[in-house]
C-alpha positions in Angstrom: -16.9 41.4 -4.6 -14.1 38.5 -4.0 -13.1 35.6 -2.9 -15.3 35.3 0.8 -13.2 34.3 4.0 -14.4 30.4 3.9 -12.6 30.6 0.4 -9.4 31.8 1.1 -8.6 29.9 4.5 -9.6 26.9 2.6 -7.4 27.1 -0.2 -4.4 28.3 1.7 -4.5 25.4 3.6 -5.3 22.6 0.7 -2.1 23.8 -0.9 -0.2 24.3 2.4 0.6 28.1 2.0 3.0 27.1 -0.7 2.3 29.1 -4.0 0.5 26.4 -6.2 3.4 27.6 -9.8 6.8 27.8 -7.8 5.6 25.7 -4.5 7.6 28.2 -2.7 6.8 28.1 1.0 5.5 31.9 1.8 3.8 31.9 4.2 1.8 36.2 4.5 3.0 37.0 1.2 0.0 35.3 -0.8 -2.8 35.8 -3.2 -5.9 33.4 -4.4 -5.7 34.7 -8.1 -9.3 34.3 -10.2 -8.1 30.9 -12.4 -10.7 32.4 -14.7 -10.8 36.7 -14.5 -14.4 38.1 -12.7 -14.3 40.9 -16.3 -14.3 38.1 -18.0 -17.2 36.1 -15.7 -15.5 34.4 -13.3 -17.1 33.6 -9.6 -15.5 34.1 -6.8 -15.2 30.1 -6.2 -13.6 28.2 -5.2 -13.0 26.0 -7.4 -12.1 29.3 -9.5 -9.3 30.1 -6.6 -5.2 29.8 -6.9 -3.5 30.6 -4.0 0.1 32.0 -5.3 3.0 34.1 -5.3 2.6 37.7 -5.0 5.8 37.1 -7.9 3.7 34.5 -9.8 1.1 36.7 -9.3 2.6 39.0 -11.1 3.9 36.6 -13.4 0.1 35.0 -14.8 -2.1 38.3 -14.7 1.1 40.5 -16.6 0.2 39.7 -20.4 0.1 41.5 -22.7 -2.5 40.3 -25.7 -1.9 43.1 -27.6 2.2 42.8 -28.0 2.2 38.6 -27.5 5.6 37.6 -25.9 6.1 34.0 -24.2 3.8 31.8 -23.1 0.1 33.0 -21.6 -0.8 30.7 -18.3 -4.5 29.5 -19.6 -7.7 28.7 -17.0 -6.9 24.5 -17.7 -2.8 25.4 -16.7 -3.6 26.9 -13.7 -6.5 24.4 -12.9 -3.6 21.8 -13.2 -1.3 23.3 -11.6 -3.1 23.9 -8.9 -4.7 20.4 -8.0 -1.7 18.8 -9.0 0.1 20.9 -5.9 -3.0 20.2 -3.8 -2.7 16.5 -4.9 1.2 16.9 -3.3 0.2 18.5 -0.3 -2.2 15.8 0.6 -0.6 13.3 -0.1 2.2 14.3 2.3 -0.5 15.5 5.1 -1.8 11.4 5.1 2.2 10.2 4.7 2.5 12.5 8.0 -0.6 10.3 9.7 0.2 7.1 8.6 4.2 7.7 10.7 1.6 8.5 14.2 -0.9 6.6 13.7 -0.2 2.2 15.6 0.5 -0.1 11.9 -1.3 -3.6 13.5 0.9 -6.1 12.5 0.5 -8.2 9.1 -1.4 -11.3 9.1 -3.0 -13.5 6.4 -5.8 -15.5 7.7 -7.4 -19.0 5.5 -10.8 -18.2 3.7 -13.9 -20.1 5.9 -13.5 -23.7 6.1 -10.5 -23.9 4.2 -10.2 -27.2 6.4 -12.9 -28.6 3.5 -11.0 -27.4 0.6 -12.0 -30.3 -1.9 -8.4 -31.1 -4.5 -9.0 -32.2 -7.7 -7.2 -34.8 -8.9 -4.5 -33.5 -11.9 -3.9 -35.6 -14.9 -3.0 -32.8 -17.7 -1.5 -29.5 -17.2 -4.2 -28.0 -19.8 -6.3 -28.1 -16.3 -4.0 -27.0 -13.8 -3.2 -23.5 -16.2 -7.1 -23.4 -15.6 -6.7 -23.6 -11.4 -3.6 -21.0 -12.5 -4.9 -18.5 -13.7 -4.8 -14.7 -11.4 -2.9 -17.3 -8.5 -0.9 -14.4 -6.5 0.4 -17.2 -3.7 1.0 -20.9 -3.4 1.1 -23.5 -1.0 2.2 -27.1 -2.0 3.3 -30.2 -0.1 4.5 -33.5 -1.2 5.9 -37.0 0.2 9.5 -37.4 -1.0 11.1 -40.2 0.1 13.8 -40.5 -2.8 17.1 -38.1 -4.0 15.2 -39.6 -7.1 11.7 -38.5 -5.5 13.2 -35.1 -4.8 15.5 -34.3 -7.8 11.9 -34.5 -9.9 9.7 -33.3 -7.0 11.4 -30.1 -6.9 11.5 -29.3 -10.6 7.7 -29.9 -11.2 7.2 -27.3 -7.9 9.7 -25.1 -9.4 8.5 -24.5 -13.0 4.6 -23.1 -11.6 6.4 -21.4 -8.6 7.8 -19.8 -12.4 4.6 -20.5 -14.7 2.6 -17.9 -11.5 5.8 -15.3 -11.1 6.3 -14.4 -15.0 2.1 -14.0 -16.2 3.9 -14.4 -19.9 4.9 -17.7 -18.9 1.3 -18.5 -20.6 -0.2 -14.5 -22.2 0.6 -16.0 -25.4 -2.4 -18.9 -27.1 1.9 -20.4 -27.8 2.3 -19.6 -24.6 0.4 -20.9 -23.0 -0.6 -24.5 -25.5 3.1 -25.8 -24.8 2.6 -24.4 -20.9 0.0 -27.2 -20.6 2.2 -29.8 -22.9 5.4 -29.5 -20.5 2.6 -29.8 -17.6 1.2 -33.0 -19.0 4.6 -34.9 -19.7 6.0 -34.0 -15.6 2.3 -35.2 -14.2 2.9 -38.5 -16.4 6.8 -39.0 -15.0 4.7 -38.3 -11.0 2.2 -41.0 -11.9 5.1 -42.9 -13.5 7.0 -42.1 -9.7 4.2 -43.7 -7.5 2.4 -39.3 -7.4 -1.2 -38.8 -7.5 -0.7 -34.3 -8.0 -4.2 -32.4 -6.4 -4.6 -29.1 -6.5 -7.5 -27.0 -5.0 -7.7 -22.3 -4.4 -8.1 -20.8 -1.6 -8.5 -17.1 -0.5 -6.9 -15.9 1.8 -6.6 -12.8 2.8 -4.0 -9.7 3.8 -4.6 -8.0 7.3 -2.9 -5.7 8.4 -0.3 -2.5 7.7 -1.8 0.5 6.8 -3.3 -0.3 3.8 -7.2 -2.4 3.6 -8.0 -5.8 4.3 -6.7 -7.7 0.6 -8.4 -10.6 -0.5 -5.6 -13.0 -2.6 -5.6 -15.9 -4.6 -3.5 -19.1 -3.7 -3.0 -22.2 -5.3 -3.2 -26.3 -3.2 -1.6 -28.3 -4.3 -0.5 -32.0 -2.5 1.3 -33.9 -3.9 0.6 -37.2 -2.4 2.3 -41.3 -3.1 -0.2 -43.5 -4.7 0.2 -45.3 -1.9 -1.0 -43.5 0.1 -4.5 -45.2 2.5 -6.1 -41.7 3.5 -6.8 -40.5 0.2 -10.3 -42.0 -0.3 -11.9 -39.5 -2.5 -9.8 -38.9 -6.3 -12.0 -35.8 -7.8 -11.3 -34.2 -11.9 
């Protein structure tokens, strides 16, 4: 017995009629080899089949265990060659499909009822660090009026962005405590300058492109003046 016509076709399609070892396109000059020889109990199955060119097929078969010279192709190696090449061929086909598909523009959507997200007043850096953990985006607003206010708020916002962009700034316990301490000092300076800091989290969603819809957490920050009459509630 030998491989069925169905198995041969499936193997040829999977390899793109390229040898699974040398990766050369061979057209008709292909053979389907038993990874485990039939004489050793190998079956005529798809899992035991590897498409090879004539040259590589000869190399695989010609090793003489009675006069060992060179390195023999093992069953495991042949399996790996075959599977790796099948994966590359499939990735190439998928890539070509994606080129021909209409790609939707990337859009970012707010979560449902995002307008009702409660923002909490922050008094200490460690509170803010707990909100920053795992954040992938940052949205902020501020109510500065003077150049001094702008500089103070800008330095505070920039430090937060650095913590979000570089995870290692709070990965180590010591660095995390120091970051919390520095943020506390900045929050106190903002408080003395007449500002309160409010934060919350929102799970926004990316839709479009080639990938599947992806949700990601965003830090929401509002730096408001204490005399803002729209502030009706402060949650800690």
